[in-house]
N, C-alpha and C positions, 0 to 999 in steps of 0.2 A: 508573544513572539517566540517561536520555536527556534532552537539552535540551528536547524538546517536552513533557516532563512538567511543566515549569515554566510553560507557557502558562496552564493553568487556575488556577495559583497567584496570578496577578495579580489577577483579579476577587475571588478569595477573600480575598486580603490587603487589597484596597481595602474590602471589606465588614467585615472584622475590625477594621480601623483607623478605621472611620467615626466612632465616638464620640470618638476622640482627635484628629481633624483639626480644627484651629480654624476653618478656613474653611467647614467643613460643620456643625459643632456650634455654631452661633451663631444668634441671631435673624435672621430675614430670609426672604425668599421667592425661589425660582427658579421661573419660569414659573407664578407664583401658588400654588405649593405649598411646604411647608417644605423646607428644604435637605436634611435627612437623608432625607426621603422620595424626593426626586428622585435623590440620590446612590445610595441603596440600589436603587431601581428600575432606574437606568441600569446599574449593575454586575450586577444580576441578569439583565438582558436580555443583557449582554455575556458572561455565562457560557456561553450556548448557542453562539455562534460560536467561543469559545475551546475548548470541548469538541469541536466539530465539526472544527476545525483539528487538534487533537491526535489525534483518531481517524483523520483522513485521513493524517496523517504516519505514524502507527503502521501503518496498513494498507499504505501505500506501502513502508515498510521491510520488513514481513513478505512483501509481494508480491515485492520484489526478492530477498529471501532464498530464497523458494520457487522463483522462476524461475532463480536462480543455481544452486540445488541440482539442478533438473531439467536445466539445460544441462550441468552437470558430469557427471551420470549419463549423458546422451546421448553425450558425448564419450568416455566410458570404453568404450563398447560397440563 
């Protein structure tokens, strides 16, 4: 398991722990909305950049592997 696979786990963990966090699961408003709604919406929105970053890191790694393999094949000939 690569370290970049843990990046999307942060928003998922934040969403899963939402009902158990005392500063989120209390009465009160953030930006005029219930705290849980704001917390959940923010982490749902942050899922997209987390997945994008993971995808870019994965493609960079596979790109380096592919170019490294092509370079090695070129030197053998």
